[in-house]
C-alpha positions in Angstrom: 114.1 320.5 4.6 114.5 317.2 2.8 117.1 315.2 4.7 118.2 313.6 1.5 119.6 316.9 0.3 121.5 317.4 3.6 122.8 313.8 3.4 124.0 314.3 -0.2 125.7 317.5 0.9 127.5 315.7 3.8 128.5 312.9 1.4 130.2 315.4 -1.0 132.0 317.0 2.0 133.3 313.5 3.1 134.2 312.3 -0.4 135.8 315.6 -1.6 134.1 315.6 -5.0 130.8 314.9 -6.8 132.0 311.8 -8.6 133.1 309.9 -5.5 129.9 311.1 -3.7 127.8 309.7 -6.4 129.6 306.3 -6.1 128.9 306.2 -2.3 125.3 307.2 -2.8 124.8 304.8 -5.7 123.4 307.5 -7.9 124.6 309.4 -11.0 126.8 312.4 -10.8 124.1 314.5 -12.4 121.7 313.5 -9.5 124.2 314.7 -7.0 124.7 318.0 -8.9 120.9 318.4 -9.1 120.5 317.8 -5.4 123.2 320.3 -4.4 121.8 322.9 -6.8 118.3 322.4 -5.3 119.8 322.8 -1.8 121.7 326.0 -2.8 118.6 327.5 -4.3 116.6 326.7 -1.1 119.3 328.2 1.1 120.0 331.1 -1.3 123.8 330.7 -1.3 126.6 328.8 -2.9 127.9 325.8 -0.9 130.7 324.4 -3.0 133.4 325.7 -5.3 134.2 323.1 -7.9 137.7 322.9 -9.4 140.2 320.4 -10.7 141.0 319.3 -7.1 137.4 318.5 -6.4 134.8 320.4 -4.5 135.7 322.7 -1.6 133.3 324.4 0.8 132.6 328.0 0.6 132.3 330.0 3.9 128.5 329.5 3.7 129.1 325.8 3.1 131.2 325.5 6.2 128.5 327.2 8.2 125.8 324.9 6.9 127.9 321.8 7.5 127.2 321.8 11.3 123.5 322.3 10.7 123.3 319.6 8.1 125.0 317.2 10.5 122.6 318.1 13.3 119.6 317.7 11.0 120.5 314.3 9.6 121.6 313.0 13.0 118.4 314.1 14.6 116.2 312.4 12.1 118.3 309.2 12.3 118.2 309.3 16.1 114.5 309.6 16.0 114.2 306.5 13.7 116.7 304.7 16.0 114.7 305.5 19.2 111.4 304.6 17.6 112.9 301.3 16.4 114.0 300.0 19.8 113.2 296.3 19.9 110.4 295.4 22.3 111.7 294.4 25.7 114.7 296.7 25.6 115.0 300.2 27.0 117.6 301.5 24.5 119.5 300.4 21.3 123.0 301.2 20.1 124.7 300.7 16.8 128.5 300.1 17.0 130.8 299.9 14.0 134.5 299.2 13.6 137.1 297.8 11.3 137.2 294.0 11.0 140.6 293.9 12.7 139.3 295.9 15.6 136.4 293.5 16.2 138.9 290.7 16.5 140.1 290.2 20.1 138.6 293.6 21.0 135.0 294.4 20.2 134.1 290.8 20.2 135.3 290.6 23.8 133.3 293.7 24.6 130.0 292.3 23.3 129.5 289.7 26.1 130.7 292.3 28.7 128.0 294.7 27.4 125.3 292.1 27.5 126.3 291.2 31.1 126.3 294.8 32.3 123.3 296.1 30.4 121.1 293.2 29.2 118.3 295.6 28.5 120.3 297.5 25.8 120.0 296.1 22.2 123.3 296.2 20.2 123.7 296.2 16.4 127.2 295.3 15.3 128.6 296.6 12.0 131.9 296.3 10.1 133.2 299.0 7.8 136.2 301.0 6.8 136.9 304.5 8.0 135.1 306.4 5.3 131.9 304.5 5.7 132.1 304.6 9.5 132.6 308.3 9.6 129.7 308.9 7.2 127.4 306.8 9.3 128.5 308.6 12.5 127.9 312.0 10.8 124.4 310.9 9.7 123.6 309.4 13.1 123.2 305.9 11.8 126.1 304.8 14.0 126.4 305.6 17.8 130.0 304.5 18.2 132.8 304.0 15.7 136.2 302.3 16.4 138.8 302.9 13.8 142.4 303.8 13.1 142.3 307.1 11.1 139.2 309.1 11.9 138.5 312.5 10.3 137.5 315.5 12.3 133.8 316.3 11.8 131.6 318.9 13.6 129.6 317.4 16.4 131.8 314.3 16.8 134.3 313.5 19.5 137.5 311.6 18.7 139.1 309.9 21.7 142.4 308.0 21.7 141.7 304.4 22.6 144.9 302.4 22.5 148.2 301.9 20.5 148.2 299.0 18.1 151.5 297.1 17.5 151.8 295.5 14.1 154.5 292.9 14.0 155.8 290.8 11.1 155.1 287.1 11.5 155.7 284.0 9.4 154.3 280.5 9.1 157.4 279.1 7.4 160.4 281.5 7.3 160.9 282.8 10.8 164.3 284.4 10.0 163.5 286.2 6.8 164.8 289.8 7.3 162.2 291.7 5.3 159.0 291.3 3.2 159.7 288.9 0.3 158.4 285.6 -1.1 155.1 284.7 0.3 154.6 288.1 1.8 151.0 289.2 2.2 150.4 293.0 2.3 147.5 293.9 4.5 146.1 297.4 4.0 145.9 298.7 7.5 145.1 302.2 6.2 147.1 305.3 5.0 149.1 305.6 8.2 150.5 302.1 7.8 151.1 302.5 4.1 153.2 305.6 4.8 155.3 303.9 7.4 155.7 300.7 5.3 156.8 302.7 2.2 159.5 304.6 4.2 160.7 301.4 5.9 160.9 299.3 2.7 161.7 301.7 -0.1 162.8 298.9 -2.4 159.7 296.9 -2.0 158.1 296.5 -5.4 154.8 295.3 -4.3 153.2 292.0 -3.0 151.9 289.1 -5.1 148.9 289.1 -2.7 147.3 292.0 -0.8 144.2 292.1 1.3 142.1 295.0 2.7 141.0 293.0 5.7 143.6 291.5 8.1 141.6 288.4 8.7 141.9 287.4 5.0 145.6 287.8 5.0 146.0 285.9 8.3 143.9 283.0 7.2 146.0 282.7 4.0 149.3 282.7 5.9 148.0 280.1 8.4 146.8 277.8 5.6 149.5 278.3 3.0 152.5 279.8 4.6 154.1 283.1 4.0 154.3 286.2 6.2 152.6 289.5 6.9 152.1 292.3 9.4 149.4 291.7 12.0 148.4 293.2 15.4 150.3 291.4 18.2 147.0 291.1 20.2 145.4 289.2 17.4 148.2 286.7 16.6 149.3 286.1 20.2 147.4 282.8 20.4 149.1 281.6 17.2 152.5 282.5 18.6 151.8 280.5 21.8 150.8 277.4 19.8 153.7 277.7 17.4 151.6 278.1 14.2 153.3 281.5 13.7 156.7 282.9 14.5 157.9 286.4 14.9 160.3 287.4 12.1 163.5 288.4 13.9 165.3 291.6 13.1 162.4 293.4 11.5 160.6 296.6 12.3 157.4 297.0 14.1 154.7 299.5 13.1 152.4 301.5 15.3 148.8 302.5 14.7 146.5 304.4 17.0 143.0 303.2 17.5 140.2 305.7 18.3 136.7 305.9 19.7 134.4 308.3 17.8 130.9 309.3 19.0 128.6 312.2 19.1 130.0 315.0 21.2 126.7 315.9 22.8 125.5 312.3 23.4 125.0 311.8 27.1 122.7 308.7 27.4 123.6 306.2 30.1 123.5 303.5 27.5 126.2 305.1 25.5 128.4 305.7 28.5 128.1 302.1 29.6 129.2 301.0 26.1 132.1 303.5 26.0 133.3 302.5 29.4 133.2 298.8 28.5 135.2 299.3 25.2 137.8 301.4 27.1 138.1 298.6 29.7 138.6 295.8 27.1 141.0 298.0 25.1 143.1 298.6 28.2 143.3 294.9 29.0 144.2 293.9 25.4 146.9 296.5 25.0 148.5 295.9 28.5 
């Protein structure tokens, strides 16, 4: 079977509709529809029910999902194994949110190179949707993220609890988000907590989907924002940032995601190292 058809199928499942799937695949909606139609003809069954809410799997679609994941992952793993750089015995691709590379995965990299210098590492940055898609398709060996989605064949393991605190570069006693506040999109879980805690908040003048951008703006121009305590701790120690007194903290949970059946020693070395760094950072 053409793996492109299976990959398109999995993208529709992840996106929830044909339009969003087309955007992710950088093709037209008609192309996605044609691929799914060709796949359904080849399998002799209907895989999706299309309605106003999007595209939902039929019972046959749910059965095929695990096979599609295995098919795509096997092909990608074969490419991955064949493409191991000369002089290395294995290669791993690790992806995570930008904020989880800061003070976490960046500390893991030298540890991994020390413990397993014969394993080549490819480091990638992405948001949850892209990370999950790459994990499903086997293009990513390990994903580190805040809000993973359950997918057949993938294991989701709690890694650590992230504390988000409000800090300011110029108004340390401001009681709530206000002038100069930078809203950082830490994902849907943070958005829900933030909305409940600040029901009168009308919206920020500046928002960022990557914490690093918001933090650099606050450091350079003043203002405030919510950031992980592990990331801003050095700035608190130097006095460049101050904790805003009397404000709420928010909690996010970070997770490790990897193939459930993967058992290579290279993967286990990497996972153990990430767990060790996470435990030290969250202590």
